[in-house]
Backbone as XML, in Angstrom:
<?xml version="1.0"?>
<chain id="A" units="angstrom">
  <residue number="1" name="UNK">
    <atom name="N" x="0.950" y="-1.115" z="0.039"/>
    <atom name="CA" x="0.058" y="0.240" z="-0.273"/>
    <atom name="C" x="0.768" y="1.156" z="-0.459"/>
  </residue>
  <residue number="2" name="UNK">
    <atom name="N" x="0.445" y="2.575" z="-0.826"/>
    <atom name="CA" x="1.106" y="3.458" z="-0.756"/>
    <atom name="C" x="1.199" y="4.320" z="1.053"/>
  </residue>
  <residue number="3" name="UNK">
    <atom name="N" x="2.174" y="5.359" z="0.770"/>
    <atom name="CA" x="1.739" y="6.216" z="2.297"/>
    <atom name="C" x="0.728" y="6.645" z="2.673"/>
  </residue>
  <residue number="4" name="UNK">
    <atom name="N" x="0.293" y="6.256" z="3.301"/>
    <atom name="CA" x="-0.950" y="7.225" z="3.782"/>
    <atom name="C" x="-0.894" y="8.345" z="3.779"/>
  </residue>
  <residue number="5" name="UNK">
    <atom name="N" x="-1.861" y="9.556" z="3.271"/>
    <atom name="CA" x="-1.901" y="10.911" z="3.718"/>
    <atom name="C" x="-2.973" y="11.352" z="4.511"/>
  </residue>
  <residue number="6" name="UNK">
    <atom name="N" x="-2.323" y="11.719" z="5.491"/>
    <atom name="CA" x="-3.626" y="12.328" z="6.025"/>
    <atom name="C" x="-4.349" y="13.035" z="5.608"/>
  </residue>
  <residue number="7" name="UNK">
    <atom name="N" x="-5.398" y="13.234" z="6.343"/>
    <atom name="CA" x="-6.704" y="13.959" z="5.778"/>
    <atom name="C" x="-7.389" y="14.643" z="6.746"/>
  </residue>
  <residue number="8" name="UNK">
    <atom name="N" x="-8.320" y="15.652" z="6.136"/>
    <atom name="CA" x="-9.340" y="16.284" z="7.867"/>
    <atom name="C" x="-10.175" y="15.500" z="8.065"/>
  </residue>
  <residue number="9" name="UNK">
    <atom name="N" x="-10.536" y="14.355" z="7.443"/>
    <atom name="CA" x="-11.590" y="13.200" z="7.792"/>
    <atom name="C" x="-11.107" y="12.476" z="9.645"/>
  </residue>
  <residue number="10" name="UNK">
    <atom name="N" x="-9.646" y="12.632" z="9.587"/>
    <atom name="CA" x="-8.915" y="11.570" z="9.865"/>
    <atom name="C" x="-9.131" y="12.099" z="11.534"/>
  </residue>
  <residue number="11" name="UNK">
    <atom name="N" x="-8.512" y="13.883" z="11.388"/>
    <atom name="CA" x="-9.297" y="14.364" z="13.117"/>
    <atom name="C" x="-10.565" y="14.209" z="13.193"/>
  </residue>
  <residue number="12" name="UNK">
    <atom name="N" x="-11.227" y="14.174" z="12.568"/>
    <atom name="CA" x="-13.167" y="14.219" z="12.918"/>
    <atom name="C" x="-13.529" y="12.542" z="13.275"/>
  </residue>
  <residue number="13" name="UNK">
    <atom name="N" x="-12.801" y="11.429" z="12.461"/>
    <atom name="CA" x="-13.078" y="10.366" z="12.596"/>
    <atom name="C" x="-12.542" y="9.735" z="14.619"/>
  </residue>
  <residue number="14" name="UNK">
    <atom name="N" x="-10.572" y="10.450" z="14.638"/>
    <atom name="CA" x="-10.415" y="10.619" z="16.047"/>
    <atom name="C" x="-11.277" y="11.180" z="17.219"/>
  </residue>
  <residue number="15" name="UNK">
    <atom name="N" x="-12.334" y="12.358" z="16.932"/>
    <atom name="CA" x="-13.023" y="12.449" z="17.682"/>
    <atom name="C" x="-14.261" y="11.743" z="17.814"/>
  </residue>
  <residue number="16" name="UNK">
    <atom name="N" x="-14.113" y="11.468" z="17.115"/>
    <atom name="CA" x="-16.243" y="10.646" z="16.894"/>
    <atom name="C" x="-15.673" y="9.132" z="17.948"/>
  </residue>
  <residue number="17" name="UNK">
    <atom name="N" x="-14.740" y="9.328" z="17.783"/>
    <atom name="CA" x="-14.357" y="7.739" z="18.152"/>
    <atom name="C" x="-13.966" y="7.356" z="19.330"/>
  </residue>
  <residue number="18" name="UNK">
    <atom name="N" x="-13.528" y="8.577" z="20.332"/>
    <atom name="CA" x="-13.491" y="8.943" z="20.971"/>
    <atom name="C" x="-14.509" y="9.449" z="22.354"/>
  </residue>
  <residue number="19" name="UNK">
    <atom name="N" x="-15.802" y="9.782" z="21.186"/>
    <atom name="CA" x="-16.836" y="10.310" z="22.131"/>
    <atom name="C" x="-17.988" y="9.281" z="21.175"/>
  </residue>
  <residue number="20" name="UNK">
    <atom name="N" x="-17.717" y="8.525" z="21.157"/>
    <atom name="CA" x="-18.842" y="7.278" z="20.784"/>
    <atom name="C" x="-18.554" y="5.834" z="20.906"/>
  </residue>
  <residue number="21" name="UNK">
    <atom name="N" x="-19.662" y="4.593" z="20.812"/>
    <atom name="CA" x="-18.833" y="3.480" z="20.958"/>
    <atom name="C" x="-18.578" y="2.547" z="19.483"/>
  </residue>
  <residue number="22" name="UNK">
    <atom name="N" x="-18.818" y="3.697" z="18.027"/>
    <atom name="CA" x="-18.856" y="3.099" z="16.815"/>
    <atom name="C" x="-19.151" y="4.166" z="16.036"/>
  </residue>
  <residue number="23" name="UNK">
    <atom name="N" x="-18.878" y="3.956" z="15.176"/>
    <atom name="CA" x="-18.711" y="5.327" z="13.925"/>
    <atom name="C" x="-19.330" y="4.929" z="12.635"/>
  </residue>
  <residue number="24" name="UNK">
    <atom name="N" x="-20.170" y="5.212" z="12.035"/>
    <atom name="CA" x="-20.605" y="4.666" z="10.843"/>
    <atom name="C" x="-19.534" y="5.462" z="9.971"/>
  </residue>
  <residue number="25" name="UNK">
    <atom name="N" x="-18.848" y="5.565" z="9.193"/>
    <atom name="CA" x="-18.140" y="5.956" z="7.525"/>
    <atom name="C" x="-18.905" y="5.476" z="6.860"/>
  </residue>
  <residue number="26" name="UNK">
    <atom name="N" x="-19.405" y="6.318" z="5.456"/>
    <atom name="CA" x="-20.344" y="6.541" z="4.418"/>
    <atom name="C" x="-20.142" y="7.265" z="3.288"/>
  </residue>
  <residue number="27" name="UNK">
    <atom name="N" x="-19.756" y="7.022" z="2.400"/>
    <atom name="CA" x="-19.776" y="7.478" z="1.116"/>
    <atom name="C" x="-19.725" y="7.336" z="0.054"/>
  </residue>
  <residue number="28" name="UNK">
    <atom name="N" x="-19.343" y="7.522" z="-1.125"/>
    <atom name="CA" x="-19.426" y="6.854" z="-2.136"/>
    <atom name="C" x="-18.036" y="5.711" z="-2.720"/>
  </residue>
  <residue number="29" name="UNK">
    <atom name="N" x="-17.953" y="4.881" z="-3.547"/>
    <atom name="CA" x="-17.377" y="3.724" z="-3.833"/>
    <atom name="C" x="-15.625" y="4.495" z="-4.068"/>
  </residue>
  <residue number="30" name="UNK">
    <atom name="N" x="-14.722" y="3.788" z="-3.666"/>
    <atom name="CA" x="-13.632" y="4.046" z="-4.043"/>
    <atom name="C" x="-13.463" y="5.666" z="-3.595"/>
  </residue>
  <residue number="31" name="UNK">
    <atom name="N" x="-13.486" y="6.028" z="-2.524"/>
    <atom name="CA" x="-13.219" y="7.517" z="-2.110"/>
    <atom name="C" x="-12.258" y="7.375" z="-0.686"/>
  </residue>
  <residue number="32" name="UNK">
    <atom name="N" x="-12.127" y="6.007" z="-0.278"/>
    <atom name="CA" x="-11.077" y="5.765" z="0.315"/>
    <atom name="C" x="-11.792" y="5.515" z="2.022"/>
  </residue>
  <residue number="33" name="UNK">
    <atom name="N" x="-13.184" y="5.032" z="2.278"/>
    <atom name="CA" x="-13.494" y="5.144" z="3.642"/>
    <atom name="C" x="-12.762" y="3.476" z="4.190"/>
  </residue>
  <residue number="34" name="UNK">
    <atom name="N" x="-12.433" y="2.758" z="3.758"/>
    <atom name="CA" x="-12.043" y="1.716" z="4.057"/>
    <atom name="C" x="-10.762" y="1.895" z="4.455"/>
  </residue>
  <residue number="35" name="UNK">
    <atom name="N" x="-9.947" y="2.895" z="3.598"/>
    <atom name="CA" x="-8.485" y="3.226" z="4.189"/>
    <atom name="C" x="-8.212" y="4.001" z="5.232"/>
  </residue>
  <residue number="36" name="UNK">
    <atom name="N" x="-9.346" y="5.202" z="5.595"/>
    <atom name="CA" x="-9.298" y="5.528" z="6.536"/>
    <atom name="C" x="-9.922" y="5.169" z="7.329"/>
  </residue>
  <residue number="37" name="UNK">
    <atom name="N" x="-10.676" y="4.055" z="7.782"/>
    <atom name="CA" x="-11.031" y="3.447" z="9.122"/>
    <atom name="C" x="-9.731" y="2.490" z="9.717"/>
  </residue>
  <residue number="38" name="UNK">
    <atom name="N" x="-8.984" y="1.582" z="8.646"/>
    <atom name="CA" x="-8.041" y="0.575" z="8.945"/>
    <atom name="C" x="-6.554" y="1.959" z="9.762"/>
  </residue>
  <residue number="39" name="UNK">
    <atom name="N" x="-6.742" y="3.407" z="9.802"/>
    <atom name="CA" x="-5.719" y="3.906" z="10.020"/>
    <atom name="C" x="-6.199" y="4.050" z="11.540"/>
  </residue>
  <residue number="40" name="UNK">
    <atom name="N" x="-7.613" y="3.875" z="11.587"/>
    <atom name="CA" x="-7.251" y="4.141" z="13.379"/>
    <atom name="C" x="-8.426" y="3.095" z="13.896"/>
  </residue>
  <residue number="41" name="UNK">
    <atom name="N" x="-8.260" y="1.542" z="13.640"/>
    <atom name="CA" x="-8.582" y="0.615" z="14.106"/>
    <atom name="C" x="-7.534" y="-0.524" z="14.415"/>
  </residue>
  <residue number="42" name="UNK">
    <atom name="N" x="-7.303" y="-1.056" z="15.865"/>
    <atom name="CA" x="-6.799" y="-2.493" z="15.997"/>
    <atom name="C" x="-7.130" y="-3.454" z="15.720"/>
  </residue>
  <residue number="43" name="UNK">
    <atom name="N" x="-8.016" y="-4.123" z="15.090"/>
    <atom name="CA" x="-8.406" y="-5.224" z="14.339"/>
    <atom name="C" x="-9.767" y="-4.808" z="13.531"/>
  </residue>
  <residue number="44" name="UNK">
    <atom name="N" x="-10.168" y="-5.877" z="12.468"/>
    <atom name="CA" x="-10.702" y="-5.996" z="11.605"/>
    <atom name="C" x="-11.056" y="-6.829" z="10.960"/>
  </residue>
  <residue number="45" name="UNK">
    <atom name="N" x="-13.026" y="-7.240" z="10.229"/>
    <atom name="CA" x="-13.369" y="-7.497" z="10.053"/>
    <atom name="C" x="-13.580" y="-7.739" z="8.767"/>
  </residue>
  <residue number="46" name="UNK">
    <atom name="N" x="-13.335" y="-8.233" z="7.663"/>
    <atom name="CA" x="-13.846" y="-7.657" z="6.358"/>
    <atom name="C" x="-15.164" y="-8.486" z="5.739"/>
  </residue>
  <residue number="47" name="UNK">
    <atom name="N" x="-16.211" y="-7.971" z="6.109"/>
    <atom name="CA" x="-17.410" y="-8.897" z="5.998"/>
    <atom name="C" x="-17.901" y="-9.087" z="4.153"/>
  </residue>
  <residue number="48" name="UNK">
    <atom name="N" x="-17.534" y="-8.330" z="3.472"/>
    <atom name="CA" x="-17.502" y="-8.985" z="1.786"/>
    <atom name="C" x="-16.374" y="-9.618" z="1.633"/>
  </residue>
  <residue number="49" name="UNK">
    <atom name="N" x="-15.573" y="-10.084" z="2.479"/>
    <atom name="CA" x="-14.558" y="-11.166" z="1.749"/>
    <atom name="C" x="-14.961" y="-12.280" z="1.489"/>
  </residue>
  <residue number="50" name="UNK">
    <atom name="N" x="-14.276" y="-13.010" z="-0.427"/>
    <atom name="CA" x="-14.919" y="-13.646" z="-0.568"/>
    <atom name="C" x="-14.580" y="-15.041" z="0.055"/>
  </residue>
  <residue number="51" name="UNK">
    <atom name="N" x="-13.579" y="-14.910" z="0.562"/>
    <atom name="CA" x="-12.940" y="-16.808" z="1.477"/>
    <atom name="C" x="-14.478" y="-16.753" z="2.911"/>
  </residue>
  <residue number="52" name="UNK">
    <atom name="N" x="-14.722" y="-15.450" z="3.365"/>
    <atom name="CA" x="-15.822" y="-15.798" z="4.197"/>
    <atom name="C" x="-16.937" y="-15.686" z="4.951"/>
  </residue>
  <residue number="53" name="UNK">
    <atom name="N" x="-17.409" y="-14.945" z="3.706"/>
    <atom name="CA" x="-18.288" y="-13.789" z="3.079"/>
    <atom name="C" x="-19.638" y="-14.581" z="3.572"/>
  </residue>
  <residue number="54" name="UNK">
    <atom name="N" x="-20.043" y="-15.890" z="3.400"/>
    <atom name="CA" x="-21.028" y="-16.996" z="3.240"/>
    <atom name="C" x="-20.868" y="-16.891" z="5.434"/>
  </residue>
  <residue number="55" name="UNK">
    <atom name="N" x="-20.198" y="-17.632" z="5.314"/>
    <atom name="CA" x="-19.962" y="-17.383" z="7.022"/>
    <atom name="C" x="-19.837" y="-16.675" z="8.367"/>
  </residue>
  <residue number="56" name="UNK">
    <atom name="N" x="-19.416" y="-14.910" z="7.574"/>
    <atom name="CA" x="-19.910" y="-14.081" z="8.444"/>
    <atom name="C" x="-21.425" y="-13.837" z="8.430"/>
  </residue>
  <residue number="57" name="UNK">
    <atom name="N" x="-22.036" y="-13.667" z="6.986"/>
    <atom name="CA" x="-23.703" y="-13.525" z="7.112"/>
    <atom name="C" x="-24.282" y="-14.076" z="8.277"/>
  </residue>
  <residue number="58" name="UNK">
    <atom name="N" x="-23.575" y="-15.747" z="8.643"/>
    <atom name="CA" x="-24.610" y="-16.685" z="8.672"/>
    <atom name="C" x="-24.453" y="-16.345" z="10.354"/>
  </residue>
  <residue number="59" name="UNK">
    <atom name="N" x="-23.064" y="-15.617" z="10.719"/>
    <atom name="CA" x="-22.654" y="-15.611" z="11.881"/>
    <atom name="C" x="-23.387" y="-14.662" z="12.240"/>
  </residue>
  <residue number="60" name="UNK">
    <atom name="N" x="-23.395" y="-13.870" z="11.255"/>
    <atom name="CA" x="-24.179" y="-12.571" z="12.273"/>
    <atom name="C" x="-25.836" y="-12.258" z="12.110"/>
  </residue>
  <residue number="61" name="UNK">
    <atom name="N" x="-26.309" y="-13.462" z="11.488"/>
    <atom name="CA" x="-27.244" y="-14.073" z="11.777"/>
    <atom name="C" x="-27.953" y="-14.635" z="13.245"/>
  </residue>
  <residue number="62" name="UNK">
    <atom name="N" x="-26.738" y="-15.711" z="13.725"/>
    <atom name="CA" x="-26.654" y="-16.065" z="14.589"/>
    <atom name="C" x="-26.288" y="-15.979" z="15.565"/>
  </residue>
  <residue number="63" name="UNK">
    <atom name="N" x="-25.313" y="-15.181" z="15.461"/>
    <atom name="CA" x="-24.573" y="-14.783" z="16.698"/>
    <atom name="C" x="-22.980" y="-13.869" z="16.073"/>
  </residue>
  <residue number="64" name="UNK">
    <atom name="N" x="-23.681" y="-12.825" z="16.191"/>
    <atom name="CA" x="-23.405" y="-11.351" z="16.556"/>
    <atom name="C" x="-22.474" y="-11.063" z="17.211"/>
  </residue>
  <residue number="65" name="UNK">
    <atom name="N" x="-22.555" y="-11.227" z="18.574"/>
    <atom name="CA" x="-21.354" y="-10.705" z="19.256"/>
    <atom name="C" x="-19.775" y="-11.611" z="18.701"/>
  </residue>
  <residue number="66" name="UNK">
    <atom name="N" x="-19.953" y="-12.594" z="18.174"/>
    <atom name="CA" x="-18.870" y="-13.125" z="17.852"/>
    <atom name="C" x="-17.820" y="-12.677" z="16.610"/>
  </residue>
  <residue number="67" name="UNK">
    <atom name="N" x="-18.946" y="-11.483" z="16.226"/>
    <atom name="CA" x="-18.764" y="-11.157" z="14.763"/>
    <atom name="C" x="-17.437" y="-9.682" z="15.907"/>
  </residue>
  <residue number="68" name="UNK">
    <atom name="N" x="-17.910" y="-9.477" z="16.533"/>
    <atom name="CA" x="-17.467" y="-7.958" z="17.064"/>
    <atom name="C" x="-16.291" y="-8.510" z="17.850"/>
  </residue>
  <residue number="69" name="UNK">
    <atom name="N" x="-15.986" y="-9.647" z="18.560"/>
    <atom name="CA" x="-14.947" y="-9.735" z="19.379"/>
    <atom name="C" x="-13.518" y="-9.365" z="18.356"/>
  </residue>
  <residue number="70" name="UNK">
    <atom name="N" x="-12.536" y="-9.162" z="18.892"/>
    <atom name="CA" x="-11.615" y="-8.219" z="19.056"/>
    <atom name="C" x="-10.894" y="-6.890" z="19.584"/>
  </residue>
  <residue number="71" name="UNK">
    <atom name="N" x="-10.095" y="-6.407" z="19.476"/>
    <atom name="CA" x="-9.041" y="-5.584" z="20.006"/>
    <atom name="C" x="-9.762" y="-4.055" z="19.437"/>
  </residue>
  <residue number="72" name="UNK">
    <atom name="N" x="-10.293" y="-3.262" z="19.891"/>
    <atom name="CA" x="-11.078" y="-2.163" z="19.852"/>
    <atom name="C" x="-10.012" y="-0.920" z="19.536"/>
  </residue>
  <residue number="73" name="UNK">
    <atom name="N" x="-10.272" y="-0.021" z="18.522"/>
    <atom name="CA" x="-11.751" y="-0.153" z="17.718"/>
    <atom name="C" x="-11.758" y="-1.320" z="16.858"/>
  </residue>
  <residue number="74" name="UNK">
    <atom name="N" x="-13.182" y="-1.363" z="16.985"/>
    <atom name="CA" x="-12.678" y="-2.677" z="15.859"/>
    <atom name="C" x="-13.733" y="-2.191" z="14.118"/>
  </residue>
  <residue number="75" name="UNK">
    <atom name="N" x="-12.728" y="-2.336" z="13.031"/>
    <atom name="CA" x="-13.035" y="-1.871" z="11.325"/>
    <atom name="C" x="-14.082" y="-3.170" z="11.516"/>
  </residue>
  <residue number="76" name="UNK">
    <atom name="N" x="-15.906" y="-3.410" z="10.718"/>
    <atom name="CA" x="-16.250" y="-3.982" z="10.205"/>
    <atom name="C" x="-16.718" y="-2.947" z="8.924"/>
  </residue>
  <residue number="77" name="UNK">
    <atom name="N" x="-15.701" y="-3.856" z="8.287"/>
    <atom name="CA" x="-16.177" y="-3.064" z="6.347"/>
    <atom name="C" x="-17.360" y="-3.746" z="5.724"/>
  </residue>
  <residue number="78" name="UNK">
    <atom name="N" x="-18.314" y="-4.015" z="5.121"/>
    <atom name="CA" x="-18.968" y="-4.452" z="4.535"/>
    <atom name="C" x="-20.021" y="-3.433" z="3.433"/>
  </residue>
  <residue number="79" name="UNK">
    <atom name="N" x="-20.129" y="-4.108" z="2.768"/>
    <atom name="CA" x="-20.959" y="-4.156" z="1.116"/>
    <atom name="C" x="-22.165" y="-3.774" z="1.483"/>
  </residue>
  <residue number="80" name="UNK">
    <atom name="N" x="-22.878" y="-2.895" z="1.805"/>
    <atom name="CA" x="-24.247" y="-3.552" z="2.011"/>
    <atom name="C" x="-24.939" y="-3.694" z="0.954"/>
  </residue>
  <residue number="81" name="UNK">
    <atom name="N" x="-24.999" y="-3.760" z="-0.731"/>
    <atom name="CA" x="-25.659" y="-3.764" z="-0.991"/>
    <atom name="C" x="-25.437" y="-5.576" z="-1.619"/>
  </residue>
  <residue number="82" name="UNK">
    <atom name="N" x="-23.971" y="-5.883" z="-1.200"/>
    <atom name="CA" x="-23.890" y="-7.080" z="-1.581"/>
    <atom name="C" x="-24.487" y="-8.185" z="-0.292"/>
  </residue>
  <residue number="83" name="UNK">
    <atom name="N" x="-25.266" y="-7.941" z="0.545"/>
    <atom name="CA" x="-26.003" y="-8.275" z="2.153"/>
    <atom name="C" x="-27.219" y="-8.714" z="1.837"/>
  </residue>
  <residue number="84" name="UNK">
    <atom name="N" x="-27.782" y="-7.558" z="1.152"/>
    <atom name="CA" x="-28.917" y="-7.980" z="1.259"/>
    <atom name="C" x="-29.104" y="-8.879" z="-0.280"/>
  </residue>
  <residue number="85" name="UNK">
    <atom name="N" x="-28.562" y="-8.638" z="-1.226"/>
    <atom name="CA" x="-28.356" y="-9.736" z="-2.248"/>
    <atom name="C" x="-28.608" y="-11.163" z="-1.787"/>
  </residue>
  <residue number="86" name="UNK">
    <atom name="N" x="-27.242" y="-11.045" z="-1.467"/>
    <atom name="CA" x="-26.858" y="-12.951" z="-0.429"/>
    <atom name="C" x="-28.681" y="-13.428" z="0.145"/>
  </residue>
  <residue number="87" name="UNK">
    <atom name="N" x="-29.062" y="-11.921" z="0.558"/>
    <atom name="CA" x="-30.039" y="-12.743" z="1.634"/>
    <atom name="C" x="-31.251" y="-12.831" z="0.528"/>
  </residue>
  <residue number="88" name="UNK">
    <atom name="N" x="-31.650" y="-12.845" z="-0.867"/>
    <atom name="CA" x="-32.260" y="-13.221" z="-1.916"/>
    <atom name="C" x="-31.913" y="-14.220" z="-2.688"/>
  </residue>
  <residue number="89" name="UNK">
    <atom name="N" x="-30.109" y="-14.638" z="-2.436"/>
    <atom name="CA" x="-29.861" y="-15.194" z="-2.943"/>
    <atom name="C" x="-29.728" y="-16.753" z="-2.491"/>
  </residue>
  <residue number="90" name="UNK">
    <atom name="N" x="-30.092" y="-16.562" z="-1.604"/>
    <atom name="CA" x="-29.101" y="-18.171" z="-0.893"/>
    <atom name="C" x="-30.891" y="-18.560" z="-0.194"/>
  </residue>
</chain>
């Protein structure tokens, strides 16, 4: 990965993480949401990882606490559209 260049959003995210238990980062595709969040997280769960995607979706439906285990702050990366689509395909 290239060297990370700090942005204004880093300070905003840092402030939010200090004040809240969770922060939702939204924006258009490929604008750097995950890259930004990775800079502030101590652990990560990638819900859209093709190798674990189905297992993660099932776990989210049955034992969500298990998905939340990990060092905090914890990045939980997902693509909302894919999870919704999978609901209808399976």
